[in-house]
N, CA, C and O of each residue as an XYZ file, in Angstrom:
412
protein
N       0.894     -1.224      0.082
C      -0.098     -0.024     -0.213
C       0.837      1.225      0.158
O       1.799      1.235      0.925
N       0.306      2.254     -0.579
C       1.220      3.584     -1.021
C       0.156      4.463     -0.729
O      -1.037      4.190     -0.866
N       0.816      5.948     -0.158
C      -0.089      7.009     -0.394
C       0.615      8.108     -1.284
O       1.730      8.596     -1.101
N      -0.233      8.367     -2.225
C       0.508      9.391     -3.475
C      -0.438     10.652     -3.057
O      -1.584     10.498     -2.634
N       0.039     11.619     -3.190
C      -0.414     13.358     -3.206
C       0.015     13.702     -4.325
O       1.230     13.707     -4.521
N      -0.903     14.080     -5.345
C      -1.028     14.691     -6.553
C      -1.161     15.980     -6.363
O      -2.187     16.314     -5.770
N      -0.343     16.912     -6.726
C      -0.222     18.126     -6.775
C       0.465     18.850     -7.875
O       0.792     18.150     -8.834
N       0.786     20.301     -7.929
C       1.209     21.397     -8.581
C       1.997     22.271     -7.759
O       1.686     22.475     -6.586
N       3.143     22.875     -8.380
C       4.032     24.124     -8.211
C       2.919     25.039     -7.601
O       2.980     25.426     -6.434
N       1.990     25.334     -8.376
C       1.258     26.597     -7.845
C      -0.084     26.253     -6.928
O      -1.008     27.060     -6.828
N      -0.082     25.055     -6.318
C      -0.937     24.860     -5.653
C      -0.561     24.839     -4.085
O       0.285     24.089     -3.597
N      -1.284     25.729     -3.417
C      -0.537     26.337     -2.196
C      -1.003     25.373     -1.118
O      -0.260     25.041     -0.195
N      -2.172     24.957     -1.244
C      -2.762     24.074     -0.480
C      -2.405     22.619     -0.860
O      -3.053     21.745     -0.284
N      -1.701     22.335     -1.526
C      -0.772     21.006     -1.329
C       0.149     21.057     -0.921
O       0.632     20.034     -0.437
N       0.846     22.243     -0.908
C       2.141     22.396      0.387
C       1.550     22.553      1.529
O       2.238     22.045      2.415
N       0.366     23.131      2.018
C       0.261     22.780      3.126
C      -0.187     21.353      3.716
O       0.067     20.834      4.803
N      -0.589     21.111      3.133
C      -1.288     19.645      3.494
C      -0.235     18.396      3.333
O      -0.545     17.301      3.803
N       1.142     18.605      2.590
C       2.158     17.650      2.422
C       2.597     17.489      3.836
O       1.832     16.538      3.997
N       2.889     17.545      4.426
C       3.459     17.788      5.941
C       2.539     16.778      6.796
O       2.881     15.760      7.397
N       1.639     17.197      6.704
C       0.240     16.303      7.260
C      -0.108     15.231      7.053
O      -0.707     14.518      7.858
N       0.307     14.856      5.608
C       0.161     13.855      4.807
C       1.515     12.694      5.130
O       1.448     11.471      5.255
N       2.644     13.551      5.199
C       3.640     12.650      5.475
C       3.785     12.245      7.012
O       4.500     11.266      7.227
N       3.132     12.944      8.227
C       2.760     12.577      9.222
C       2.035     11.144      9.449
O       2.367     10.179     10.137
N       0.910     11.376      8.603
C       0.118      9.775      8.734
C       0.786      9.088      7.813
O       0.719      7.918      8.187
N       1.328      9.138      6.928
C       2.457      7.556      6.416
C       3.070      7.408      7.395
O       3.027      6.230      7.748
N       3.807      8.206      8.227
C       5.069      7.698      9.043
C       4.263      7.152     10.515
O       4.967      6.528     11.309
N       3.010      7.353     10.819
C       2.537      6.893     12.028
C       1.792      5.586     11.483
O       1.776      4.595     12.213
N       1.217      5.546     10.312
C       1.001      4.237      9.991
C       1.927      3.172      8.840
O       1.439      2.171      8.316
N       2.870      3.503      8.691
C       4.093      3.056      8.163
C       3.604      2.611      7.017
O       3.329      1.424      6.843
N       3.424      3.696      5.962
C       3.012      3.237      4.585
C       3.707      4.613      3.514
O       3.610      5.834      3.641
N       4.399      3.777      2.482
C       5.024      4.790      2.051
C       4.438      5.822      1.453
O       3.308      5.571      1.032
N       4.908      7.109      1.242
C       4.501      8.090      0.562
C       5.271      8.867     -0.418
O       6.498      8.962     -0.375
N       4.383      9.524     -1.471
C       4.967      9.932     -2.651
C       4.261     11.115     -3.178
O       3.040     11.108     -3.019
N       4.828     12.206     -3.817
C       4.232     13.113     -3.937
C       4.467     13.338     -5.744
O       5.618     13.418     -6.175
N       3.484     13.408     -6.522
C       3.342     13.406     -8.158
C       3.080     14.851     -8.547
O       2.136     15.569     -8.221
N       3.844     15.043     -9.108
C       3.430     16.861     -9.883
C       2.711     16.702    -11.207
O       3.253     16.377    -12.264
N       1.438     16.968    -11.027
C       0.690     16.685    -12.644
C       1.085     17.176    -13.553
O       0.595     16.772    -14.607
N       1.975     18.097    -13.629
C       2.478     18.727    -14.823
C       3.676     18.376    -15.136
O       4.116     18.771    -16.216
N       4.487     17.566    -14.294
C       6.001     16.953    -14.519
C       5.298     15.508    -14.858
O       5.939     14.815    -15.648
N       4.250     15.045    -14.439
C       4.088     13.548    -14.626
C       2.693     13.125    -15.029
O       1.996     12.373    -14.348
N       2.297     13.714    -16.299
C       0.998     13.741    -16.546
C       0.202     12.440    -17.008
O      -1.007     12.264    -16.857
N       1.028     11.638    -17.548
C       1.046     10.177    -18.003
C       0.404      9.265    -16.491
O      -0.526      8.484    -16.689
N       0.861      9.398    -15.283
C       0.800      8.957    -14.184
C      -0.560      9.255    -13.767
O      -1.403      8.380    -13.572
N      -0.850     11.052    -13.574
C      -1.878     11.380    -13.656
C      -3.146     11.128    -14.318
O      -4.242     11.248    -13.772
N      -2.949     10.778    -15.504
C      -3.907     10.278    -15.988
C      -4.620      9.157    -16.185
O      -5.782      8.944    -16.531
N      -3.426      8.277    -15.814
C      -3.823      6.610    -15.687
C      -4.824      6.369    -14.217
O      -5.656      5.463    -14.157
N      -4.597      7.236    -13.212
C      -5.437      7.370    -12.464
C      -6.452      8.391    -12.515
O      -7.146      8.513    -11.505
N      -6.617      8.958    -13.252
C      -7.506      9.863    -13.739
C      -7.824     10.879    -13.127
O      -9.011     11.190    -13.035
N      -6.583     11.816    -12.427
C      -6.487     12.715    -11.879
C      -6.485     13.891    -12.521
O      -5.648     14.118    -13.395
N      -7.576     14.931    -12.110
C      -7.786     15.866    -12.933
C      -7.443     17.381    -12.158
O      -7.169     18.441    -12.721
N      -7.537     17.154    -10.903
C      -7.648     18.597     -9.900
C      -6.737     17.961     -8.870
O      -6.602     16.762     -8.624
N      -5.968     19.305     -8.161
C      -4.930     19.119     -7.268
C      -5.689     19.847     -5.838
O      -6.532     20.738     -5.939
N      -5.333     19.425     -4.851
C      -4.925     18.198     -3.999
C      -5.747     17.092     -4.511
O      -6.953     17.152     -4.746
N      -4.891     15.970     -4.676
C      -5.747     15.212     -4.599
C      -4.738     13.628     -4.255
O      -3.658     13.333     -4.768
N      -5.559     12.808     -3.207
C      -4.897     12.021     -2.381
C      -5.226     10.464     -2.764
O      -6.344     10.108     -2.392
N      -4.495      9.536     -3.403
C      -5.165      8.321     -3.981
C      -4.045      7.310     -2.545
O      -2.947      7.603     -2.072
N      -4.857      6.266     -2.296
C      -4.127      5.407     -1.568
C      -4.353      4.170     -2.722
O      -5.411      3.765     -3.203
N      -3.162      3.791     -2.944
C      -2.837      2.363     -3.800
C      -2.558      1.182     -3.465
O      -1.846      1.123     -2.462
N      -2.758      0.503     -3.782
C      -2.384     -1.182     -3.336
C      -2.175     -1.843     -4.461
O      -2.960     -2.516     -5.128
N      -0.433     -1.466     -4.711
C      -0.318     -2.096     -6.255
C      -0.926     -0.879     -7.318
O      -0.894      0.335     -7.117
N      -1.383     -1.467     -8.290
C      -2.158     -0.576     -8.867
C      -3.455     -0.425     -8.833
O      -4.058      0.107     -9.766
N      -3.988     -0.830     -7.860
C      -5.642     -0.988     -7.286
C      -5.778      0.072     -6.282
O      -5.305     -0.014     -5.149
N      -6.479      1.135     -6.758
C      -7.064      2.263     -6.049
C      -8.088      1.694     -4.639
O      -9.198      1.178     -4.773
N      -7.446      1.923     -3.429
C      -7.937      1.589     -2.308
C      -9.226      2.902     -2.114
O     -10.446      2.739     -2.102
N      -8.582      3.965     -2.000
C      -9.725      5.361     -1.354
C      -8.759      6.628     -2.439
O      -7.589      6.584     -2.820
N      -9.660      7.500     -2.640
C      -9.289      9.035     -2.862
C     -10.052      9.919     -2.452
O     -11.261      9.799     -2.256
N      -9.252     11.063     -2.263
C      -9.829     12.209     -1.532
C      -9.159     13.459     -2.596
O      -7.957     13.625     -2.802
N     -10.100     14.130     -3.092
C      -9.832     15.356     -3.831
C     -10.724     16.658     -3.607
O     -11.827     16.790     -3.076
N      -9.689     17.745     -4.312
C     -10.440     19.108     -4.017
C     -10.593     19.223     -2.227
O      -9.685     18.982     -1.432
N     -11.578     19.527     -1.986
C     -11.585     20.075     -0.181
C     -11.805     18.739      0.387
O     -12.429     17.904     -0.269
N     -11.275     18.429      1.728
C     -10.984     17.201      2.446
C     -10.414     17.756      3.519
O      -9.812     18.821      3.654
N     -10.708     16.799      4.351
C      -9.824     16.863      5.854
C      -8.864     16.120      5.976
O      -9.066     14.988      5.537
N      -7.752     16.330      6.462
C      -6.710     15.547      7.103
C      -7.331     14.286      7.785
O      -7.189     13.154      7.324
N      -8.011     14.566      8.887
C      -8.911     13.799      9.709
C      -9.449     12.765      9.133
O      -9.372     11.707      9.757
N     -10.192     12.760      7.698
C     -10.620     11.969      7.053
C      -9.609     10.976      6.574
O      -9.912      9.785      6.500
N      -8.808     11.271      6.353
C      -7.665     10.424      5.686
C      -6.894      9.388      6.959
O      -6.578      8.199      6.929
N      -6.775     10.389      7.992
C      -5.938      9.803      9.244
C      -7.614      8.751      9.415
O      -7.487      7.639      8.904
N      -8.763      8.966      9.923
C      -9.579      8.316     10.125
C      -9.799      7.003      9.465
O     -10.126      6.055     10.179
N      -9.660      6.838      8.194
C      -9.857      6.042      7.080
C      -8.691      4.967      7.434
O      -8.907      3.778      7.199
N      -7.613      5.328      7.927
C      -6.344      4.287      8.423
C      -6.811      3.826      9.569
O      -6.939      2.619      9.772
N      -7.140      4.811     10.508
C      -7.545      3.797     11.773
C      -8.679      2.944     11.723
O      -8.813      2.119     12.626
N      -9.522      3.013     10.802
C     -10.559      2.162     10.693
C      -9.979      0.846      9.738
O     -10.453     -0.264      9.981
N      -9.055      0.972      8.765
C      -8.874     -0.026      8.042
C      -8.041     -0.994      9.201
O      -8.280     -2.200      9.270
N      -7.299     -0.501      9.866
C      -6.253     -1.089     11.052
C      -7.301     -1.727     11.874
O      -7.079     -2.878     12.247
N      -8.467     -1.126     12.231
C      -9.105     -1.898     13.705
C      -9.157     -3.567     13.906
O      -8.930     -4.289     14.876
N      -9.552     -3.821     12.563
C      -9.607     -5.338     12.874
C      -8.065     -6.014     13.577
O      -7.946     -6.820     14.499
N      -6.969     -5.314     12.719
C      -5.593     -5.773     13.224
C      -5.532     -5.365     14.947
O      -5.105     -6.157     15.786
N      -6.000     -4.103     15.245
C      -5.700     -3.508     16.467
C      -6.865     -4.275     17.438
O      -6.616     -4.190     18.641
N      -7.882     -4.880     17.144
C      -8.811     -5.437     17.679
C      -8.415     -7.017     18.135
O      -8.861     -7.672     19.077
N      -7.544     -7.337     17.249
C      -6.913     -8.880     17.210
C      -5.534     -8.835     18.151
O      -5.042     -9.722     18.849
N      -5.130     -7.560     17.920
C      -3.775     -7.263     19.052
C      -4.365     -7.198     20.465
O      -3.882     -7.768     21.443
N      -5.507     -6.408     20.455
C      -5.838     -6.324     22.035
C      -6.160     -7.434     22.617
O      -5.679     -7.665     23.726
N      -6.975     -8.297     22.048
C      -7.360     -9.744     22.366
C      -6.024    -10.286     22.862
O      -5.800    -10.498     24.054
N      -5.085    -10.514     21.807
C      -3.890    -11.231     22.296
C      -3.467    -10.991     23.588
O      -3.171    -11.855     24.413
N      -3.441     -9.497     23.780
C      -2.895     -8.727     24.999
C      -3.793     -9.215     26.302
O      -3.367     -9.548     27.408
N      -4.923     -9.169     25.922
C      -5.889     -9.500     27.020
C      -5.727    -11.414     27.586
O      -5.991    -11.988     28.643
N      -5.271    -11.793     26.493
C      -5.030    -13.368     26.789
C      -3.905    -13.731     27.424
O      -3.766    -14.640     28.243
N      -2.905    -12.788     26.902
C      -1.730    -13.039     27.994
C      -1.850    -12.229     29.071
O      -1.025    -12.459     29.956
N      -2.781    -11.168     29.317
C      -2.689    -10.889     30.615
C      -3.570    -11.639     31.701
O      -3.350    -11.694     32.911
N      -4.607    -12.195     30.998
C      -5.235    -13.132     31.805
C      -4.526    -14.703     32.119
O      -4.994    -15.474     32.956
N      -3.410    -14.980     31.344
C      -2.876    -16.203     31.656
C      -2.088    -16.071     32.678
O      -1.925    -17.058     33.396
N      -1.413    -14.835     32.991
C      -0.386    -14.270     34.323
C      -1.005    -14.175     35.146
O      -0.384    -14.384     36.188
N      -2.513    -13.833     35.354
C      -3.034    -14.251     36.625
C      -3.026    -15.330     37.514
O      -3.655    -15.265     38.570
């Protein structure tokens, strides 16, 4: 899985959200890449990105989720928390089992 921020040099919003998306990518250990749509139009066209900022989460070549235009960074973070919830619940259950066996 990888997070892509599609942006352009003239997009001030793109520059302001970039550090926030980088923080989310580090928090969830997901690779992050910025794609300039003017310098890489083939990649942008391949994923039908026509406006900036656009954030895509890809699993290989498959699009998992997309945010474009006006969106909240919290939406992206909440998506990752929801996506990790089954894993976190399993880990929590394992932790409870370990604690109960220690008693």
